[in-house]
N, C-alpha and C positions, 0 to 999 in steps of 0.2 A: 504494499500500500504506499503511495506517494504521501510524505511528511506534510506537504499541507493539505492532505484529504483525510488522513487519519487523526482522531481523537488524541489530544495531548493534556486532557483534564487532570491527570496525576502523574507527575516523572518524579520516581522513588530513587533517592540515592541508597546504592549499597556497596559496602566497603569491599574491594576486589581481593582484598586478605582473607575474608571471614567465610569458610566453607559453609558454615551453617545457614549464614545468611542468604549466601548465593543459591543453595538449595531451597531455602523456605520461598523466595522470591519467586520460584518458577508457579507458585499456586496462589499468589497474591493479585487482587483486583485492581493492580497498577495498569494505566495505558502505556506508559515506558520504564524503563528502567536506566539509570545511570550508573554505571558499574565503576566506581571510583577508584582511582589509583593516586589520587593526588591527596586533598586534604584530610582524607578518612584513613589514611594509611601511613603509619608510622615511616619513619625515615629507614629505620632497621629493617622492616618488613615489604618495602618496596619491591626488592627482586622477588622475593618470594612470592608475594602477590601478584606480580607479574603471570607466574606459572599456574598460581593458583585459579586464576581468572581465565586464562586461556585453556585449561581443560575445562572449567565449567562451561565455558561457550561452545567449546568443541562439543560435549556432552549434549548441549542443546537443551530441549524442554522448555523454552520461554513460551512459546506459542507465539500468539500474533503482536505480543509485546513489541514496542521498539525497543532497541537494544544500542543505547550510547556508551562508549567509553571514554571518561575523563582521564586524559594521560597527563603527567607531569609536564609543566614548562619546557620549553627547548633551552631553557638559560639554567637548569638544574641537570645533576649528574643522571638522571632517569630519563629525560625526555626523550632523547632520540632513541633508547633501546626499547622505550612503551611504544613509540612508532613504527619501529622494526619488527616488535610484536604483532601489533594489531593494525598496522596499516593496509593489511591484506587479509584482514580476518572479514567473515560473513556476519556483518555488524551493519548496523543503520546510519552509523553516524560515529566520529571523532569528535570529542568535545574538548577545546583548547581553553585552558585555565589564563585568567588576566590579559584579554586581549586588548591592546592598547592602539594598535595600526593595523590597516590592510598587509602592510609587511609580513606581520605575525601570521596570518592566514595563508600567505604565499610560501612562507617557511615551511609549513607543515603540507600544503599542496603539493609542492615539489617531491614529498618524501611518502606521500601518499595518496598516489593518483586517482584511484577509483573509489574513494568513500567520502561520502557528504560530510562537510564540516560543520562543526556548531561552535560558536563563541559563547565562553562566560563573559558577561557584559558588568564588570565588577570594580572598575576603577574611573577616577574622573577622567582620564584621558581617553579610555575607552568610550565612554558616555559621550565626549565631546566629537568623536571621531566614529560615532555610531553609523551616518550615514555613508562614510566611504566603506568602513567594515562590511557593512551589509552589501554593498555593491558588488563585494568580489564574488566572480560566477560560481564559485565552489561553494559559498554558503547556503547553508539550509536552515538555520534556527539561531536565535540569540536566548540564552539562560541567563537571567538577571542572578547576580551573585550579591546580595543586599547587604550581607554581614560584612564583607569586604569594603563595598562601597561605604556604608555607614562609618566604618573604621577610617577609611581614608579622607573622608570630609569633615570627621570629627563631630559625626551627629549624634545626639543622645536618641534612644528609642522613645517613641512617639505611636500611639495606636493608629494614629491617622497617617502614618510617616510621612509627614509633611515635608521633613528634610531631604527625603528622597526622591519625591514626586518629578523633579525636573528630570533627574536621571533615568527615572522608568520611562517617562513619556518621550523623551529623546530618543531613547532605543525601542520604544514601542513604535515611535513613528518612523524610525528607520527601518525595522524589519519590516512593517506594512508596506513602505515605499517600493520595496525588492521583492517582496511576495514569501517573506521567510516567517517561521514559527516564531511565537514570542512566548515565553514561558516565565512566569514571575518567579519571587524569589522564596526562601525558605520560610516558615514561620518556627521560631527555636522552640518555644513553649508545647512540645508535642502532646502534654497532658492537658492542655488549654484548648478544647474543642470548641468552644464559645468564640474564642479570640482568633483561632484560625478561620472560623467561619466568616468573622468581622473582616479578615483581611484577606480572604478569598473572594469574598464578595465584591470588596473595592478592586481588585486584581481584574476580576471579570468585566465590572462596570467601566474599567477602564478600556478594556479590548485584550487584555491577555488570553491566551488560549488555555492554560492551565497553571499549575503551581507546582513547583518542585517540594519534595517532602523529605523528612529526615527520620519518619517512622511509620511503620505500617496501620497505625492507630488511626493516622490523620488520611488516609485513602478514601475512606467513604465520604468524608465532608467535602473534599475536593472534587471526588466523582459527582456528587449532588449539586454541587455551586456551579460547577463549569459545565453540566449539561442542560440542553433545553429543557426546562419545566413540562409538564401537559398542557399548562397555561399558555407558554409560549408557544408550543405546537399548534395549538388550536387557533392562537390570534393569528400564525403564520398562513395557515390555510385559509382562514376566512378572509384574510387580506389579498391572497392571490386569487381566490375565486372572485372577490368583489371587483377587482381591478378588472380581472378578464371581462367579468359582467360588463364592464363601465365601457372598456374599449370596444367590446362588440357593440354597445350602443353609439360608438361615435365619441366617448366621452374621454379625457385625459387624466383624469383624477377619479377614484373612489371616497367613500366615506365608510369607515368602520369605527363602531363604538364611540363614534362623536368626533372622530379624527380625518384630517384628509390623508389617503393613502395616494402617492405616486409610485412611480417607476423604482425610484432608489429604495421605497421601502419594500416593494417586491423582490429587489436583488437580496436585502437582507434577510426576508420571509422565506425564501429560496434557500440560502445558506444555512437557515435555522434548521429546516427540515432534511438538508443535506448532511447536516452535524447530528442530527438525531439518527439518522439512518446508518452513518458510519457507526456511530456509538453501538448501535443494535447488531450490526454486524461484527465488531469486535466481541462484544458480550457473547454472541452465540459460537464464537471461533475459539474462545479462552477455556 
């Protein structure tokens, strides 16, 4: 399934060094998995994690879930070997940390010519260069690294994420301008389902495709929030039907629930139905 067509509601980080977690992930209701060789793996475990993850991916069993591998940066002792190990693997993308410039993408593209590339957008420089990064022909998606971004700009935690909104929106705009997937950052308090819901709803309303998660207990909330509701689906169907009826009558607009429906609303309605269909297809295949 193409990246832009598949659901990305829930994108779960799994440490590449943890065999038990890698096995458990095969049965989790995640739309996508980020197999992490970077932050989730200690320095003295990185070489071993590469082997553990390669064996898990070769064994398979992850079904229709999208599989991304977050490698270590090329400026670290492990980045080149990570690319050598996974640059030709049967995965859906390589995720590069701390992307600051399109040259960072090009460096990976030259070493892994056949795999889609994803960028962690987690630095001030990266956010300011988001449009140029998104324009690289090998780019498939952005993943927001809100923890690192908050650290770099000196922001305090706020439930409304006020300090992060500019960075989030710059990256989202760049992703949309170039047809990329855009996934929101993590919510650290994994036992706080209410807080996760609030932040997920904010990300959804901004336009993100889904949310990165750090614990399986967060999956249900993200899957619900980033999926069209029954009310959304019903409204989309009624908007399409009303607009088609108006067009047949020679009219350019329709009215549904007291609101004007134009062609642009029909485009959104059809996208809503397509997303619902994709989620249903993924669920049946899991």
